[in-house]
N, C-alpha and C positions, 0 to 999 in steps of 0.2 A: 611593791605590787608587781606581780607578774602579768604580762599582757597576753600570754599565750598559754592556754591550757592544753597539755599534752593529749594527743589523740590516743584514746584508749583502745583496748581490744574490741570494744563495741563501736569504735569508729565514730565517736561523738566528739565534737569540737566546739569549744566556746570561744568565739571570736567577738563577743559583744563589746569587749573593751577596746578592740582595735578597729571596729567599724567594718566588718566583713562585707564583701560585695554580695548582692543577691544574684542568683543564677538567672534571674529574669533581666538583669541589667548588664551583665558582662558581654563582651564580645571576644571570646576566646577563639583563636584560630589555630588549628593544628594541621600539619602536613599529612595529607592522606596519600600513602604510597600507591593506592589503587588508582587515584585520579592524577597523581603526580603534581599536585598543587595544594596550597594552603586553603582550607575550607573552614568556615565558621562552625564551631561545634554546637550542634543542636541535638540533644538526646532524643531517643525514640519515645521515651515515656517521661514527660514532664521533668520532675526533679530527681529522677532515678537514673543512675548510670550503671551499665553492665560492662565490665572490663576483664578481658582474659589475656594473660601474659604467659608465654612459654617459659617454664622454669628449667632447672638443671637436669641433666641425666647424671644420676648419682653413682658414679663408679670411681670417683677421685675427688680430691679437694678442690674447692672453688678457687678460681684465679681471677685476675683483674678483668678478663673478658666476661666473667659471670657477674662481677660487681657492677659493670656498666648498665646492663638492662635493669638490674634490680634497683639501682639508684635512679635511673631515668624514669621508670614507671612509679617508683616511690614518690618522686616529685610530682608527677601527674596525679597520683592518688591524693597526695596532700593538697594540691591546688584545687582539684575538683571538690574536695571536701570543704576547703576554705570558701569556695564559691557558694556553698550551701547545698550541694548535691548529696544525696544518699547513694554512696558508691558500694556496689558489690564487686570486689576485686578477687578474681580467681587466678591463682598461679599454680600450675601443675608441677608434679614431680614425675619424671620419666624413670620408671624402674623396670620396664620390660619393653621389648620390641624394637629398641634402637640398635640396629645392627652396625657392624664396623664400617660399612660404606653405604652410600645412598642407592645402590643398585640391588637392594634386597639380598645381599650376599654377606658372608662372613658370620662370625659368632655374635650373639647378643653381648653388648658391652658389659652389662651387669654379670651375666653368666660367665663370661671370660674372666673377669676379675675374681669372681667367686672360685672358679676352677684353679686359677693361679695361686690364690691365697688359701685354698682348701677350706672354704667357708660355704655356708648356705647363702644363696643369692640375697635373701632378705636380711642376712647379717651385714652384708656389704651395703645394702640400701640404707639400713638404719644407722650404721656407723657414719656414712657420709651425709645423710640428711641431718643428723645431729650436729655435725661439724659445719655444714652449710648454714643452719639456723644460728649457730654461735657466731659465725662470721657476719651474717646479716645484722644480728643484734649489735655487734661491735660497730658496724657501719651506720647504725641508727636507721636501718631500713625497717619500716613498719611491716608487721606480718599481714598477709592477705586475709580477706574475709573467709576464703575457703582455699585449702591446699590439697586437692585431690591427687591420689596416686593412680597411675595407669593400671597397676595390678589390682586395684580395688574396684575397677570398672570394666572388667572383662565382659560381663553380660551386656552392658550398654554397647560395647564395641561390636559384639557379635550381632546384636539387633540392628545396629547401624549398617553393618556390612550386608545383612540380609535385605535391608531397604534398597541399597544400591543394586544388589542382584535383581531384586524384584522390578526395579526401574529399567533394567536392561543395560546398565552401564558397567557391569562387571561379569566375570566368568570364573568358573571353577576349573582348576587344572591340577590333577594329581594330588588332591587334598588341600591345595592352596587356593585362595581367591585373589584375583588380580583386577585392578581397575582398568577398563578398556579406554585408554586415552584417545585413541584414534576415533572411536565411535562418539565419545563425549565431545570431541572437538568439532564434529560435523554440525552440532546444534549449539555449541557453546564456544568459548574462547579459552582453551588451555594455554596459559601463558599471559593471561590478562594482568596479573600482578607483577611478574618478573619481566615482562616484555619479550619473552622468548617465543620463537616461532616453532611449532611442532614439526614442520617440514625440515627446518634446519636441524632440529634435534634428531630426527630420523636419519638424516644424512650423515651426521657426525657421531652417532652412537653405533655400537655393534653388539651383537649377542655375546653375553658373558658365559663362561663355563659354568655349567650347573643351572643355567637359567632358561633352558630350552622349553620349559613348561609355559613360559610367557609367550603370547602371540607376537608381541612387539617389545623391543628392548626398553621403550619409554614407559610401558605399563608398570604400575607399582602395586605392591602387596597390600591388601586389606587384611588378609589372614594368611599365615604361613604354617604349613604342616611341619611339625617338629621332627627333626632327625632323631634317631634312637638315643644319641648321647645328649640331646638337649634337655636340660634340667627343668626349665620353666615352660610348662605346658598346661593347657586347659582343654576340656572337651567342648567341641563345637559341632554343628551339623556336618561339617565338611571333613574334619579330622581332629586329632589331638594336636594342638599347636598353640600359637600365640598371635596377638594382633600385630599388624604393621605399625610402624612408628607414627605415621601421619594420622591414623585412625583415632588415637587417644584424644587428640585435641578436638576433633569433630564431635566425639561422643561426650566428653566432659564439658566442653564449652557450651554446647546446646542444652545439656542436662541442667546445668546450674544457672545459665543466663537466658535460656529460651532459644527458640529457633532463629530469632533475630536479636542481635545485641549491638552495643554501640562501638566498642573499641577492642581491637585485637592487636597486641604488641609483641615485640621480640627483637632479637638481633637481626641485622641486615643479612647475615649469613643464612638465616632461616627462610628468606623469601623464596628461594628455590633450592630443593624441591618441596620443603616441608609445608610452607604456607600456600604455595601454588596447589599442591595436592589437597590440602584441607579445603580450599575454595571449591575445587572440583568435587570432592566428596560431598560437601554440604549441598551444592547445587544439584548433584545427581540424586542424593538420597532424600532431600527435603523439597526439591523443586524450587528453591529460592536461594538468594544470597543471604548468608547469615550475618555478615559483618558490615557495618556502615563505614567505619574508619579503620584503616590499617596503618599502624605506626611502627617504625623500625629505627632503632638506634644504630649508629655506625660502629665500626670496629676499633678495638685497641690494637695498635701495631707495634712491633719491635723491628727497627731498621726497615720500615716499610712493609713488613710481612705480618699478616694477621696473627695475633696471639691465640693459640689454641692447643688443646691436649694432643690432638692428632698430629700436630706439627712438632711437638716436643719443645716449643720455645716459650712456654708459659711460666709465670711466677705465681705460686699460690698466694692466697691472701695471708695465710699464716707466715709465709716467708717475708712478705712485705712488713708485717707487724713485728717480726723478730729481726729482720735484716739479714737473715741466713740464706743468702743467695749471691752467686758470683757477680751478678749484674747490679747489685745494690751496694751503695757506699755506706748505708746506715739503716737502722730500722725506721719505718714510717708508720705513724699512728693511723688508726682507722679514719679519724676525721681528716687527716691530711690526704688520704686516698680519696675520700668522698669529695673533698674540696677540689682536688686535682681533676676529677671527672666533671664536676660542675662548672669548672672554668672554661670548658669547651661546650659548644652547642651539641645537643645529643645526636644531631645528624651529621656532624663533622667527624673526621677521623682524628684520633688522638694517638700520637706516636710516643711511646714510653721511653723515658730515659731517667736515670737516677737524678740528673741535674734538674730536670723538669719537676720532679717531685720535691726536690730541695727548695726550689723557687716557690712551689705551692705551700710548703711548710711555712716559709717566711711570710707569705701573703696571708695565710690563715691566722698566723700569730698576730699580725698587725690588725686584722679585722676583729679578732676576739679581744685583743687588748683595748681597742677602741670601744667595743661594746661594753667591756667592763668599766672603762672610764666614764662612759655615758651614764651609768647607774649612779656615779658619785658626783655628777655635776650639780652645782647649786644654781637655782633660778635667780634671775635679776628682774628688775621692773620692766625692762624692755630688751628686745633682741637687737644685737648689732651684726649678727650672722644671718645669712639667708638659708633657711631650711625648708621653706614651703615647696611643694611640688614633688617631694621625694616619693610619697606614696603613689601618686599618679604615674610617675615615671617607671616605678617598679611594676605596677599593674600593667602598664603598656608593654613592657618587656615580656612579662609572663604571658600576656594574652597573644603575643606574637610568637606562637609555637614554642612556648616554654624557654625563652631566651635567658637562661640562667647566667651566662657570662655578662650580659648587659645589666642584669639585676645587681650582680656583684660589683660591677664598675660604679653603679649609682651609689651603692653603700660605701665604697671607698671614697667617692667624692664627698659624701657626708662626713667622713672621718676627719677631714680637714677642719670643718666647723667644730666638731667635738674637741679636737686637740687644741684649737685656738681658745675655746672657752675654758678648757681644762688648765691651760697655761696662763689664764688670766688676761689674755690679750683681747678677748671679745666677750660679749655677754649673750645670754639667751633667756627669754621670758619663760614663765611657768607653763603657759599654753604650748609654746613651741617645743619645750623640753619634753612634755608629756607626749606630744605627737611624734617626736623623734624616737623616744623610747618605744612607743607603740609600733612604729614601722619597723624598727630594728628587730624587736622581739618577734613580730609576725614573720618577717622574711628570714632572719637568721635561724631561729628555732623552729618556727612553724612550717615554713615552706621549703627552705633549703635543708632543714634537718641537721644543722650544725650545732655542736655543743662544745663547751669548754672541756679541754683535756683533763682539767682538774676535777671534773664531775665524775670521772670514770671510777675512782675508788676513794674510800674513806681514808686510806693511807696518804693520799695526796693532800687531803685537808690537814692532817696532822703535820705533814711536811711543811705546808704553807705557814701554818701557825708558828712553827719553830723558827723559820726564817724571819717572820714578822717580829717575833720576840727578840731575836738578835739585833735587828735593825732598830727596834724601839730602845734597846739598851744602848745602841750607838747614839741615838738622839739624846738620851739622858746624859751620856758622856759629853756630847757637844755642848749641851746647856751648862754643864758643870766645868766646861773648858778643859776636860780631860782628853786632850787631842791624841795622846798616845793610844788610849783605848779605842777612841773613835776611828782612828786610822787603821789600827790593827784589825778591827772587825771588817771594815770596808775592804782592806787589802786581801785579807784571807778569803772573803767571799768572792772577790774579783778573780783571785787566782784559781778558784774552783769553777769559774765560768759564769758567775752571776753578773748581770748588768744592773747597776744601782744608780738611780737618779733621784737627787734631792729635789723636792717640790715645795711650794709655799705651804702646803698642808702636811708635809712630812717627807714621805719617800715613795718610790715605786721600784719594783725589781722584777726581773725575769731571768730565766736560765736559757 
């Protein structure tokens, strides 16, 4: 019996077999970046949750830095669903408006890639969206409820820009529209999320070449007039141009989740200017704060420096899976990458190294081997191992701001009991065994989203059966006291890298 029913594209989950929590009973606390403290999660609308997460700008392959927010908010999505909430999860695709730097200057990243590759911009977008989806599927990241593209919501962005103009917090200049940060700050707090002070920013910023149309250097674009060579352009009341990068999230978030919604997530590098500007846009255009809880995952670093495309120090996910990169000692499977990320709390920095991934690979192998052993255990009349309290301890860890490393440590603690029963040194009752299977299935498969590497392809299943066949032939040889054949099979498999262990029930092996 399987205790976890996979979340489908309709986001329905059957946790009846594992005794899921009610959203009325839980006490989930999440760290709200806006208040800088953990707060109990209470949704705006009963059992419904609206969640918006910033997705990728699709001008290149996804890397480890893209995997972290995707996995972090996948965990949140899974857990909220497990608690019984109906979650609408929106994760956007940025395919227009994201310029090369945050000062509204330089080429559009998509357009630049298209020019260099002599392609239509949407060819670039489609190619990398397809590859991003393939990588997310490999990492077992569930698809969002809605995945809107910025280029598909130009009208909404124009309308939102007009609202801000009408409210008096923006101005038109030479066909472009800019947000008036100084005016906004007089009645609101620009910097409320990031903690930055506008006066400090004004002192430390300077006018940039080609940006004289701005009143102040801190002002940011809501709409940009396209230069003659700019490919991606749309008609608006002010000019033919394109929306500013920050505008897409204001427009699409409120379109699909309403003017007020529960959670907005993304990487910590987006706090300023992207999310700060989004808060200002929403307050200026709608007259209210749209987001109740702001959540940010920390960065992946290499030698203490943020991993990112702009810095040129990134490793793509395909390179991790193939091992084709100078910093990698070997290929690492998608599940190893996922486990590596989940071993650290989402708000902590994770410093990449090949040795750290190798350690994660070994840890994941131990966990999944223990999970497989659990399925084969035989119940006894009574338990001599202590297994009670595992569910409560895992729930407590998840409710404490999604503390996945603590959940994993509790599961590893339970492995000791599993291995002792497996080796015949301890016993477990039928009731305790079913509870243990239930908790492991719920957390390993359902919430952590881990799966056996052997599940990836049917070829692996045939490969397993072939090894089992050889080892069963070895068992037959041992029973017939044909030691030469028995030793030959064992020695040949060992020389190929297989670890073989004889057990009271037969054998176990791994590569």
